[in-house]
Short mmCIF file of the C-alpha atoms (twelve columns), coordinates in Angstrom:
data_MODEL
# 
_entry.id   MODEL 
# 
loop_
_atom_site.group_PDB 
_atom_site.id 
_atom_site.type_symbol 
_atom_site.label_atom_id 
_atom_site.label_alt_id 
_atom_site.label_comp_id 
_atom_site.label_asym_id 
_atom_site.label_seq_id 
_atom_site.Cartn_x 
_atom_site.Cartn_y 
_atom_site.Cartn_z 
_atom_site.pdbx_PDB_model_num 
ATOM 1   C CA . UNK A 1   81.487 45.131 138.667 1 
ATOM 2   C CA . UNK A 2   82.194 41.487 137.872 1 
ATOM 3   C CA . UNK A 3   82.805 40.945 141.680 1 
ATOM 4   C CA . UNK A 4   79.415 42.442 142.363 1 
ATOM 5   C CA . UNK A 5   77.750 40.101 139.947 1 
ATOM 6   C CA . UNK A 6   79.464 37.120 141.326 1 
ATOM 7   C CA . UNK A 7   78.308 38.089 144.780 1 
ATOM 8   C CA . UNK A 8   74.618 37.832 144.067 1 
ATOM 9   C CA . UNK A 9   74.231 34.205 144.540 1 
ATOM 10  C CA . UNK A 10  75.195 34.176 148.140 1 
ATOM 11  C CA . UNK A 11  77.971 34.444 150.691 1 
ATOM 12  C CA . UNK A 12  79.818 31.013 150.369 1 
ATOM 13  C CA . UNK A 13  83.609 31.267 150.590 1 
ATOM 14  C CA . UNK A 14  84.114 28.909 147.463 1 
ATOM 15  C CA . UNK A 15  87.579 27.398 148.164 1 
ATOM 16  C CA . UNK A 16  88.951 25.322 150.960 1 
ATOM 17  C CA . UNK A 17  92.228 27.199 151.155 1 
ATOM 18  C CA . UNK A 18  90.164 30.323 151.922 1 
ATOM 19  C CA . UNK A 19  88.082 28.464 154.514 1 
ATOM 20  C CA . UNK A 20  91.304 27.367 156.125 1 
ATOM 21  C CA . UNK A 21  92.359 30.992 156.396 1 
ATOM 22  C CA . UNK A 22  89.136 32.333 157.927 1 
ATOM 23  C CA . UNK A 23  88.686 29.578 160.539 1 
ATOM 24  C CA . UNK A 24  89.856 31.015 163.908 1 
ATOM 25  C CA . UNK A 25  93.392 29.995 165.130 1 
ATOM 26  C CA . UNK A 26  93.725 28.788 168.676 1 
ATOM 27  C CA . UNK A 27  90.162 27.770 168.987 1 
ATOM 28  C CA . UNK A 28  88.849 25.868 171.945 1 
ATOM 29  C CA . UNK A 29  85.148 25.175 172.354 1 
ATOM 30  C CA . UNK A 30  83.691 26.721 175.536 1 
ATOM 31  C CA . UNK A 31  81.333 23.828 176.003 1 
ATOM 32  C CA . UNK A 32  82.158 20.058 176.001 1 
ATOM 33  C CA . UNK A 33  80.048 17.795 173.663 1 
ATOM 34  C CA . UNK A 34  77.533 16.805 176.270 1 
ATOM 35  C CA . UNK A 35  76.886 20.342 177.452 1 
ATOM 36  C CA . UNK A 36  76.794 21.525 173.753 1 
ATOM 37  C CA . UNK A 37  73.805 19.250 173.172 1 
ATOM 38  C CA . UNK A 38  72.100 20.454 176.358 1 
ATOM 39  C CA . UNK A 39  72.649 24.160 175.273 1 
ATOM 40  C CA . UNK A 40  71.444 23.367 171.733 1 
ATOM 41  C CA . UNK A 41  68.034 22.319 173.110 1 
ATOM 42  C CA . UNK A 42  67.927 25.039 175.669 1 
ATOM 43  C CA . UNK A 43  68.224 27.614 172.846 1 
ATOM 44  C CA . UNK A 44  65.787 25.625 170.770 1 
ATOM 45  C CA . UNK A 45  63.106 25.562 173.413 1 
ATOM 46  C CA . UNK A 46  63.535 29.233 174.339 1 
ATOM 47  C CA . UNK A 47  63.372 30.355 170.697 1 
ATOM 48  C CA . UNK A 48  60.307 28.440 169.902 1 
ATOM 49  C CA . UNK A 49  58.372 29.356 173.037 1 
ATOM 50  C CA . UNK A 50  59.156 32.971 172.823 1 
ATOM 51  C CA . UNK A 51  58.798 33.352 169.027 1 
ATOM 52  C CA . UNK A 52  55.339 31.875 169.385 1 
ATOM 53  C CA . UNK A 53  54.575 34.212 172.380 1 
ATOM 54  C CA . UNK A 54  55.801 37.415 170.586 1 
ATOM 55  C CA . UNK A 55  54.273 36.710 167.340 1 
ATOM 56  C CA . UNK A 56  51.258 34.853 168.388 1 
ATOM 57  C CA . UNK A 57  52.189 31.598 166.555 1 
ATOM 58  C CA . UNK A 58  51.409 28.021 167.104 1 
ATOM 59  C CA . UNK A 59  53.668 25.053 166.160 1 
ATOM 60  C CA . UNK A 60  52.423 22.909 163.309 1 
ATOM 61  C CA . UNK A 61  53.720 19.985 161.285 1 
ATOM 62  C CA . UNK A 62  55.682 20.817 158.030 1 
ATOM 63  C CA . UNK A 63  56.467 18.797 155.008 1 
ATOM 64  C CA . UNK A 64  59.927 17.415 154.194 1 
ATOM 65  C CA . UNK A 65  58.752 16.680 150.601 1 
ATOM 66  C CA . UNK A 66  56.240 18.341 148.263 1 
ATOM 67  C CA . UNK A 67  54.703 17.559 144.940 1 
ATOM 68  C CA . UNK A 68  56.689 19.208 142.183 1 
ATOM 69  C CA . UNK A 69  53.555 20.263 140.281 1 
ATOM 70  C CA . UNK A 70  52.162 22.213 143.325 1 
ATOM 71  C CA . UNK A 71  54.809 24.923 142.838 1 
ATOM 72  C CA . UNK A 72  55.288 25.140 146.606 1 
ATOM 73  C CA . UNK A 73  59.032 24.387 146.798 1 
ATOM 74  C CA . UNK A 74  61.387 27.279 147.536 1 
ATOM 75  C CA . UNK A 75  63.643 28.295 144.588 1 
ATOM 76  C CA . UNK A 76  65.877 30.498 146.988 1 
ATOM 77  C CA . UNK A 77  66.621 32.868 144.136 1 
ATOM 78  C CA . UNK A 78  65.366 33.673 140.674 1 
ATOM 79  C CA . UNK A 79  68.245 32.593 138.431 1 
ATOM 80  C CA . UNK A 80  67.634 28.754 138.612 1 
ATOM 81  C CA . UNK A 81  71.088 28.050 140.047 1 
ATOM 82  C CA . UNK A 82  69.846 26.094 143.098 1 
ATOM 83  C CA . UNK A 83  67.629 23.220 142.184 1 
ATOM 84  C CA . UNK A 84  65.915 20.823 144.668 1 
ATOM 85  C CA . UNK A 85  66.527 17.078 145.121 1 
ATOM 86  C CA . UNK A 86  63.711 15.328 143.002 1 
ATOM 87  C CA . UNK A 87  62.611 11.766 142.876 1 
ATOM 88  C CA . UNK A 88  59.468 9.808  141.751 1 
ATOM 89  C CA . UNK A 89  57.395 8.145  144.493 1 
ATOM 90  C CA . UNK A 90  54.167 6.075  144.807 1 
ATOM 91  C CA . UNK A 91  54.858 2.507  143.942 1 
ATOM 92  C CA . UNK A 92  51.995 0.987  141.886 1 
ATOM 93  C CA . UNK A 93  50.702 4.390  140.528 1 
ATOM 94  C CA . UNK A 94  50.163 4.448  136.749 1 
ATOM 95  C CA . UNK A 95  51.908 7.921  136.947 1 
ATOM 96  C CA . UNK A 96  54.280 8.245  139.925 1 
ATOM 97  C CA . UNK A 97  54.275 11.516 141.901 1 
ATOM 98  C CA . UNK A 98  57.370 13.689 141.202 1 
ATOM 99  C CA . UNK A 99  58.383 14.689 144.684 1 
ATOM 100 C CA . UNK A 100 60.969 17.353 145.680 1 
ATOM 101 C CA . UNK A 101 62.757 17.714 149.008 1 
ATOM 102 C CA . UNK A 102 61.976 21.109 150.290 1 
ATOM 103 C CA . UNK A 103 64.657 23.817 150.196 1 
ATOM 104 C CA . UNK A 104 62.468 25.783 152.625 1 
ATOM 105 C CA . UNK A 105 58.826 25.913 153.535 1 
ATOM 106 C CA . UNK A 106 58.349 29.534 152.474 1 
ATOM 107 C CA . UNK A 107 55.387 28.940 150.093 1 
ATOM 108 C CA . UNK A 108 53.804 25.980 151.774 1 
ATOM 109 C CA . UNK A 109 53.411 28.151 154.962 1 
ATOM 110 C CA . UNK A 110 51.108 30.476 153.198 1 
ATOM 111 C CA . UNK A 111 48.857 27.636 152.054 1 
ATOM 112 C CA . UNK A 112 49.029 26.275 155.538 1 
ATOM 113 C CA . UNK A 113 47.672 29.493 157.039 1 
ATOM 114 C CA . UNK A 114 44.491 28.827 155.087 1 
ATOM 115 C CA . UNK A 115 44.473 25.201 155.967 1 
ATOM 116 C CA . UNK A 116 44.613 25.979 159.706 1 
ATOM 117 C CA . UNK A 117 42.026 28.813 159.343 1 
ATOM 118 C CA . UNK A 118 44.383 31.431 160.761 1 
ATOM 119 C CA . UNK A 119 42.946 35.003 161.242 1 
ATOM 120 C CA . UNK A 120 44.821 38.318 160.981 1 
ATOM 121 C CA . UNK A 121 47.299 38.430 163.808 1 
ATOM 122 C CA . UNK A 122 47.581 34.703 164.111 1 
ATOM 123 C CA . UNK A 123 50.231 32.452 162.659 1 
ATOM 124 C CA . UNK A 124 52.144 29.290 162.487 1 
ATOM 125 C CA . UNK A 125 55.788 28.197 163.364 1 
ATOM 126 C CA . UNK A 126 57.524 25.153 162.180 1 
ATOM 127 C CA . UNK A 127 60.532 23.065 163.030 1 
ATOM 128 C CA . UNK A 128 61.537 22.877 159.347 1 
ATOM 129 C CA . UNK A 129 64.245 20.478 157.879 1 
ATOM 130 C CA . UNK A 130 65.405 20.942 154.246 1 
ATOM 131 C CA . UNK A 131 68.181 19.945 151.828 1 
ATOM 132 C CA . UNK A 132 70.007 22.511 149.697 1 
ATOM 133 C CA . UNK A 133 72.476 20.544 147.520 1 
ATOM 134 C CA . UNK A 134 73.864 23.458 145.571 1 
ATOM 135 C CA . UNK A 135 75.774 25.196 148.322 1 
ATOM 136 C CA . UNK A 136 79.471 25.310 148.796 1 
ATOM 137 C CA . UNK A 137 80.107 23.565 152.186 1 
ATOM 138 C CA . UNK A 138 82.144 25.842 154.516 1 
ATOM 139 C CA . UNK A 139 81.983 26.913 158.095 1 
ATOM 140 C CA . UNK A 140 78.436 28.212 158.103 1 
ATOM 141 C CA . UNK A 141 76.805 26.737 155.021 1 
ATOM 142 C CA . UNK A 142 75.721 23.141 154.787 1 
ATOM 143 C CA . UNK A 143 73.390 20.997 152.592 1 
ATOM 144 C CA . UNK A 144 71.217 20.320 155.620 1 
ATOM 145 C CA . UNK A 145 69.238 23.175 156.696 1 
ATOM 146 C CA . UNK A 146 67.163 23.605 159.862 1 
ATOM 147 C CA . UNK A 147 64.832 26.638 160.343 1 
ATOM 148 C CA . UNK A 148 62.108 28.050 162.458 1 
ATOM 149 C CA . UNK A 149 60.044 28.746 159.408 1 
ATOM 150 C CA . UNK A 150 57.138 31.068 160.538 1 
ATOM 151 C CA . UNK A 151 54.265 32.828 158.860 1 
ATOM 152 C CA . UNK A 152 51.449 35.157 160.219 1 
ATOM 153 C CA . UNK A 153 48.324 36.533 158.580 1 
ATOM 154 C CA . UNK A 154 48.155 40.234 158.218 1 
ATOM 155 C CA . UNK A 155 45.537 42.791 156.883 1 
ATOM 156 C CA . UNK A 156 46.077 44.812 153.696 1 
ATOM 157 C CA . UNK A 157 46.929 47.913 155.703 1 
ATOM 158 C CA . UNK A 158 49.899 46.050 157.306 1 
ATOM 159 C CA . UNK A 159 51.679 45.868 154.092 1 
ATOM 160 C CA . UNK A 160 54.117 48.624 155.021 1 
ATOM 161 C CA . UNK A 161 57.684 49.196 156.320 1 
ATOM 162 C CA . UNK A 162 56.581 50.307 159.732 1 
ATOM 163 C CA . UNK A 163 54.681 46.941 160.367 1 
ATOM 164 C CA . UNK A 164 57.669 44.950 159.096 1 
ATOM 165 C CA . UNK A 165 60.005 46.807 161.527 1 
ATOM 166 C CA . UNK A 166 57.575 46.092 164.412 1 
ATOM 167 C CA . UNK A 167 57.745 42.338 163.661 1 
ATOM 168 C CA . UNK A 168 61.500 42.384 163.288 1 
ATOM 169 C CA . UNK A 169 61.985 44.091 166.593 1 
ATOM 170 C CA . UNK A 170 59.842 41.422 168.345 1 
ATOM 171 C CA . UNK A 171 61.974 38.683 166.723 1 
ATOM 172 C CA . UNK A 172 65.193 40.562 167.827 1 
ATOM 173 C CA . UNK A 173 63.932 40.700 171.439 1 
ATOM 174 C CA . UNK A 174 63.821 36.852 171.275 1 
ATOM 175 C CA . UNK A 175 67.314 36.486 170.069 1 
ATOM 176 C CA . UNK A 176 68.631 38.761 172.820 1 
ATOM 177 C CA . UNK A 177 66.599 36.910 175.432 1 
ATOM 178 C CA . UNK A 178 67.827 33.459 174.152 1 
ATOM 179 C CA . UNK A 179 71.432 34.503 174.530 1 
ATOM 180 C CA . UNK A 180 70.866 35.552 178.133 1 
ATOM 181 C CA . UNK A 181 68.900 32.461 178.859 1 
ATOM 182 C CA . UNK A 182 71.609 30.062 177.618 1 
ATOM 183 C CA . UNK A 183 74.312 32.079 179.535 1 
ATOM 184 C CA . UNK A 184 72.409 31.605 182.779 1 
ATOM 185 C CA . UNK A 185 72.522 27.955 182.260 1 
ATOM 186 C CA . UNK A 186 76.137 27.913 181.128 1 
ATOM 187 C CA . UNK A 187 78.040 30.964 182.568 1 
ATOM 188 C CA . UNK A 188 81.112 30.040 180.708 1 
ATOM 189 C CA . UNK A 189 79.381 31.369 177.498 1 
ATOM 190 C CA . UNK A 190 79.592 34.971 178.844 1 
ATOM 191 C CA . UNK A 191 83.132 35.556 177.676 1 
ATOM 192 C CA . UNK A 192 84.462 39.075 177.179 1 
ATOM 193 C CA . UNK A 193 86.028 38.112 173.981 1 
ATOM 194 C CA . UNK A 194 82.632 37.622 172.497 1 
ATOM 195 C CA . UNK A 195 80.328 40.589 173.387 1 
ATOM 196 C CA . UNK A 196 76.667 39.949 173.729 1 
ATOM 197 C CA . UNK A 197 74.141 40.937 171.057 1 
ATOM 198 C CA . UNK A 198 73.145 44.601 171.317 1 
ATOM 199 C CA . UNK A 199 69.665 45.367 172.725 1 
ATOM 200 C CA . UNK A 200 68.648 47.326 169.654 1 
ATOM 201 C CA . UNK A 201 68.832 46.298 165.996 1 
ATOM 202 C CA . UNK A 202 70.001 48.979 163.382 1 
ATOM 203 C CA . UNK A 203 67.763 49.370 160.264 1 
ATOM 204 C CA . UNK A 204 68.909 50.565 156.891 1 
ATOM 205 C CA . UNK A 205 67.904 50.079 153.279 1 
ATOM 206 C CA . UNK A 206 70.042 48.285 150.725 1 
ATOM 207 C CA . UNK A 207 70.266 51.565 148.710 1 
ATOM 208 C CA . UNK A 208 71.602 53.322 151.837 1 
ATOM 209 C CA . UNK A 209 74.228 50.595 152.265 1 
ATOM 210 C CA . UNK A 210 75.261 50.892 148.617 1 
ATOM 211 C CA . UNK A 211 75.496 54.688 148.986 1 
ATOM 212 C CA . UNK A 212 77.830 54.255 151.895 1 
ATOM 213 C CA . UNK A 213 80.064 51.767 150.066 1 
ATOM 214 C CA . UNK A 214 79.419 52.128 146.386 1 
ATOM 215 C CA . UNK A 215 82.530 50.410 145.128 1 
ATOM 216 C CA . UNK A 216 82.154 47.277 147.303 1 
ATOM 217 C CA . UNK A 217 80.433 43.977 146.464 1 
ATOM 218 C CA . UNK A 218 77.480 43.348 148.852 1 
ATOM 219 C CA . UNK A 219 79.310 40.923 151.282 1 
ATOM 220 C CA . UNK A 220 81.976 43.542 151.857 1 
ATOM 221 C CA . UNK A 221 79.346 46.205 152.307 1 
ATOM 222 C CA . UNK A 222 77.646 44.067 154.960 1 
ATOM 223 C CA . UNK A 223 81.076 43.475 156.628 1 
ATOM 224 C CA . UNK A 224 81.686 47.169 156.780 1 
ATOM 225 C CA . UNK A 225 78.313 48.317 158.216 1 
ATOM 226 C CA . UNK A 226 78.739 45.467 160.932 1 
ATOM 227 C CA . UNK A 227 81.870 47.326 162.068 1 
ATOM 228 C CA . UNK A 228 79.676 50.348 162.955 1 
ATOM 229 C CA . UNK A 229 76.584 48.454 164.029 1 
ATOM 230 C CA . UNK A 230 77.093 44.920 165.025 1 
ATOM 231 C CA . UNK A 231 73.483 43.834 164.389 1 
ATOM 232 C CA . UNK A 232 71.543 45.147 161.345 1 
ATOM 233 C CA . UNK A 233 68.411 44.626 159.421 1 
ATOM 234 C CA . UNK A 234 68.971 45.378 155.687 1 
ATOM 235 C CA . UNK A 235 65.724 46.295 153.963 1 
ATOM 236 C CA . UNK A 236 64.853 45.808 150.338 1 
ATOM 237 C CA . UNK A 237 66.637 42.722 149.079 1 
ATOM 238 C CA . UNK A 238 65.850 41.820 145.498 1 
ATOM 239 C CA . UNK A 239 65.191 45.157 143.864 1 
ATOM 240 C CA . UNK A 240 67.723 46.410 141.430 1 
ATOM 241 C CA . UNK A 241 69.744 49.140 143.185 1 
ATOM 242 C CA . UNK A 242 71.461 52.210 141.666 1 
ATOM 243 C CA . UNK A 243 74.514 50.138 140.539 1 
ATOM 244 C CA . UNK A 244 72.334 48.004 138.338 1 
ATOM 245 C CA . UNK A 245 72.332 44.918 140.686 1 
ATOM 246 C CA . UNK A 246 70.107 43.758 143.502 1 
ATOM 247 C CA . UNK A 247 71.736 43.512 146.984 1 
ATOM 248 C CA . UNK A 248 71.090 39.778 146.536 1 
ATOM 249 C CA . UNK A 249 69.005 37.589 144.271 1 
ATOM 250 C CA . UNK A 250 65.558 36.905 145.847 1 
ATOM 251 C CA . UNK A 251 62.831 34.589 144.518 1 
ATOM 252 C CA . UNK A 252 60.010 36.363 142.716 1 
ATOM 253 C CA . UNK A 253 57.127 34.651 144.457 1 
ATOM 254 C CA . UNK A 254 57.261 35.061 148.250 1 
ATOM 255 C CA . UNK A 255 58.853 38.218 149.577 1 
ATOM 256 C CA . UNK A 256 57.615 41.632 148.172 1 
ATOM 257 C CA . UNK A 257 60.670 43.516 146.911 1 
ATOM 258 C CA . UNK A 258 58.998 45.898 144.456 1 
ATOM 259 C CA . UNK A 259 56.646 47.829 146.706 1 
ATOM 260 C CA . UNK A 260 57.725 51.432 147.023 1 
ATOM 261 C CA . UNK A 261 58.608 52.363 150.615 1 
ATOM 262 C CA . UNK A 262 61.041 55.314 151.299 1 
ATOM 263 C CA . UNK A 263 61.588 58.520 149.432 1 
ATOM 264 C CA . UNK A 264 64.955 60.045 150.266 1 
ATOM 265 C CA . UNK A 265 66.825 62.864 148.339 1 
ATOM 266 C CA . UNK A 266 64.276 62.563 145.622 1 
ATOM 267 C CA . UNK A 267 64.795 58.894 145.172 1 
ATOM 268 C CA . UNK A 268 62.363 56.063 145.848 1 
ATOM 269 C CA . UNK A 269 63.494 52.882 147.621 1 
ATOM 270 C CA . UNK A 270 61.679 49.551 147.202 1 
ATOM 271 C CA . UNK A 271 61.017 46.428 149.162 1 
ATOM 272 C CA . UNK A 272 59.236 45.281 152.387 1 
ATOM 273 C CA . UNK A 273 61.648 42.556 153.188 1 
ATOM 274 C CA . UNK A 274 65.081 42.070 154.472 1 
ATOM 275 C CA . UNK A 275 67.740 40.096 156.432 1 
ATOM 276 C CA . UNK A 276 69.057 40.191 159.927 1 
ATOM 277 C CA . UNK A 277 72.812 40.056 160.060 1 
ATOM 278 C CA . UNK A 278 75.173 40.237 163.007 1 
ATOM 279 C CA . UNK A 279 78.945 40.433 163.523 1 
ATOM 280 C CA . UNK A 280 80.268 37.018 164.772 1 
ATOM 281 C CA . UNK A 281 83.080 37.885 167.245 1 
ATOM 282 C CA . UNK A 282 84.495 34.456 167.212 1 
ATOM 283 C CA . UNK A 283 84.676 33.972 163.340 1 
ATOM 284 C CA . UNK A 284 85.172 37.689 162.780 1 
ATOM 285 C CA . UNK A 285 82.762 37.452 159.864 1 
ATOM 286 C CA . UNK A 286 79.241 38.560 158.965 1 
ATOM 287 C CA . UNK A 287 76.670 36.069 160.271 1 
ATOM 288 C CA . UNK A 288 73.231 35.888 158.741 1 
ATOM 289 C CA . UNK A 289 70.459 34.766 161.177 1 
ATOM 290 C CA . UNK A 290 67.200 35.371 159.316 1 
ATOM 291 C CA . UNK A 291 65.517 36.393 156.013 1 
ATOM 292 C CA . UNK A 292 61.931 37.632 156.178 1 
ATOM 293 C CA . UNK A 293 59.395 39.868 154.526 1 
ATOM 294 C CA . UNK A 294 55.896 40.928 153.873 1 
ATOM 295 C CA . UNK A 295 54.665 38.530 151.171 1 
ATOM 296 C CA . UNK A 296 53.547 39.278 147.655 1 
ATOM 297 C CA . UNK A 297 49.923 40.003 146.900 1 
ATOM 298 C CA . UNK A 298 48.332 39.327 143.530 1 
ATOM 299 C CA . UNK A 299 49.618 42.631 142.028 1 
ATOM 300 C CA . UNK A 300 53.173 42.446 143.181 1 
ATOM 301 C CA . UNK A 301 53.544 38.750 142.495 1 
ATOM 302 C CA . UNK A 302 52.599 39.457 138.863 1 
ATOM 303 C CA . UNK A 303 55.058 42.302 138.633 1 
ATOM 304 C CA . UNK A 304 57.952 40.317 140.080 1 
ATOM 305 C CA . UNK A 305 57.227 37.285 137.926 1 
ATOM 306 C CA . UNK A 306 57.236 39.654 134.883 1 
ATOM 307 C CA . UNK A 307 60.408 41.307 136.126 1 
ATOM 308 C CA . UNK A 308 62.252 37.971 136.404 1 
ATOM 309 C CA . UNK A 309 60.749 36.402 133.200 1 
ATOM 310 C CA . UNK A 310 58.843 33.808 135.092 1 
ATOM 311 C CA . UNK A 311 55.281 34.445 134.091 1 
ATOM 312 C CA . UNK A 312 54.984 30.760 133.030 1 
ATOM 313 C CA . UNK A 313 54.541 29.935 136.768 1 
ATOM 314 C CA . UNK A 314 51.110 31.633 136.996 1 
ATOM 315 C CA . UNK A 315 49.484 28.354 136.224 1 
ATOM 316 C CA . UNK A 316 50.787 26.460 139.234 1 
ATOM 317 C CA . UNK A 317 48.305 26.013 142.137 1 
ATOM 318 C CA . UNK A 318 50.273 28.042 144.499 1 
ATOM 319 C CA . UNK A 319 50.755 31.075 142.193 1 
ATOM 320 C CA . UNK A 320 47.275 30.872 140.804 1 
ATOM 321 C CA . UNK A 321 45.854 30.903 144.361 1 
ATOM 322 C CA . UNK A 322 47.716 34.203 145.131 1 
ATOM 323 C CA . UNK A 323 46.733 35.810 141.876 1 
ATOM 324 C CA . UNK A 324 43.037 34.993 142.543 1 
ATOM 325 C CA . UNK A 325 43.324 36.131 146.145 1 
ATOM 326 C CA . UNK A 326 42.496 32.693 147.563 1 
ATOM 327 C CA . UNK A 327 45.427 32.713 150.098 1 
ATOM 328 C CA . UNK A 328 45.750 35.131 153.071 1 
ATOM 329 C CA . UNK A 329 48.108 38.065 152.982 1 
ATOM 330 C CA . UNK A 330 50.999 37.364 155.197 1 
ATOM 331 C CA . UNK A 331 54.314 38.225 156.653 1 
ATOM 332 C CA . UNK A 332 56.920 35.440 157.356 1 
ATOM 333 C CA . UNK A 333 60.450 34.405 157.412 1 
ATOM 334 C CA . UNK A 334 62.990 31.698 158.267 1 
ATOM 335 C CA . UNK A 335 65.431 31.773 161.242 1 
ATOM 336 C CA . UNK A 336 68.400 29.483 160.932 1 
ATOM 337 C CA . UNK A 337 68.440 27.190 163.990 1 
ATOM 338 C CA . UNK A 338 72.020 25.905 163.646 1 
ATOM 339 C CA . UNK A 339 73.108 29.377 162.627 1 
ATOM 340 C CA . UNK A 340 71.657 30.706 165.930 1 
ATOM 341 C CA . UNK A 341 73.046 27.975 168.030 1 
ATOM 342 C CA . UNK A 342 76.442 28.339 166.463 1 
ATOM 343 C CA . UNK A 343 76.434 31.999 167.290 1 
ATOM 344 C CA . UNK A 344 75.035 31.891 170.876 1 
ATOM 345 C CA . UNK A 345 77.212 28.848 171.861 1 
ATOM 346 C CA . UNK A 346 80.294 30.549 170.513 1 
ATOM 347 C CA . UNK A 347 81.118 27.716 167.927 1 
ATOM 348 C CA . UNK A 348 83.518 28.169 165.105 1 
ATOM 349 C CA . UNK A 349 81.730 25.798 162.757 1 
ATOM 350 C CA . UNK A 350 78.171 24.825 161.902 1 
ATOM 351 C CA . UNK A 351 79.103 21.199 162.256 1 
ATOM 352 C CA . UNK A 352 79.597 21.549 165.880 1 
ATOM 353 C CA . UNK A 353 75.863 22.008 166.459 1 
ATOM 354 C CA . UNK A 354 74.330 20.068 163.586 1 
ATOM 355 C CA . UNK A 355 74.985 16.558 161.973 1 
ATOM 356 C CA . UNK A 356 75.350 16.426 158.154 1 
ATOM 357 C CA . UNK A 357 77.806 15.536 155.511 1 
ATOM 358 C CA . UNK A 358 81.196 17.387 155.184 1 
ATOM 359 C CA . UNK A 359 84.007 16.726 152.653 1 
ATOM 360 C CA . UNK A 360 87.103 15.069 154.189 1 
ATOM 361 C CA . UNK A 361 89.022 18.034 153.057 1 
ATOM 362 C CA . UNK A 362 87.068 20.382 155.317 1 
ATOM 363 C CA . UNK A 363 87.029 17.940 158.238 1 
ATOM 364 C CA . UNK A 364 90.874 17.688 158.026 1 
ATOM 365 C CA . UNK A 365 91.153 21.494 158.073 1 
ATOM 366 C CA . UNK A 366 88.879 21.695 161.057 1 
ATOM 367 C CA . UNK A 367 90.771 19.023 162.975 1 
ATOM 368 C CA . UNK A 368 94.045 20.895 162.456 1 
ATOM 369 C CA . UNK A 369 92.306 23.963 164.115 1 
ATOM 370 C CA . UNK A 370 90.867 21.919 167.025 1 
ATOM 371 C CA . UNK A 371 87.426 22.104 165.493 1 
ATOM 372 C CA . UNK A 372 85.654 18.755 165.789 1 
ATOM 373 C CA . UNK A 373 82.370 18.422 163.682 1 
ATOM 374 C CA . UNK A 374 79.605 16.041 164.649 1 
ATOM 375 C CA . UNK A 375 79.217 12.823 162.680 1 
# 
């Protein structure tokens, strides 16, 4: 059980000898550095255009920094282990503003829906950049994060699992299309060693996954299910499962992970959120592409804050606005840009498609394996 508890914070590998073991031997990039850059922007353009089309979104500006007192920064989880970069700004002010670099734009987007007067069925998409300083830096985790952070207004009757699945299927259609699009531009990417994404995504609840593999920690449960179904959407992340642990810690103030959804064999499952995971045939590991969910309303926000012992947050502008029904109901999520490009361009390391800081130890390991990260 201790392994299960240690697994809650996320899927980082945690030691560089282990990173060395999992990086693929005999690696050669299918694309040279120039073509890689062209392919990155081909994927980016396709994803943005088609996400906007499928979900009826428009591109908007997104903050890199937010006021700490607004309560709009993303905490990523609910145990306080991942804290944002923070600094004072506003030279000449009697009391300087305490600014935080965003970890994601999850909460800000819901406020932005109101700011841009979005109606039900309309939404926003952003080219979001963030810093997450409390990650172990391995082959697919970095301190620099780029996402398509999107949010769409919904009606109260849309707060159900069928609606969420409909949204997820639209997003999956875009992933599948993006892979075909970039392969038309660069046929070398269509390599039999790395099968294309399946046309259909497999859905299951975190409780069902636990039932299949009750003795495994969640990373290993995900790895096992991806051997059967190479692309899955795991529902209900954040609720405490039958073994006494959530599938993964999830913050209390954006996704709704308490709403009752499925009744199966006399048991009730919870949560109208989830993650898209695929099997990466190059790294031979689980590969997370997106987290998303129907967002909390006033009732479920209060329940989740109480559940996580965070009721002190109710006075912040963001939380107060939800509790007083001043923000629209919404569904939203984040799609990793570099994660998507790494997968579709058949890259072994995130640093081949994004520029950030990596420890020398990791760069040396990569160089030994013919993996050259951007600097």
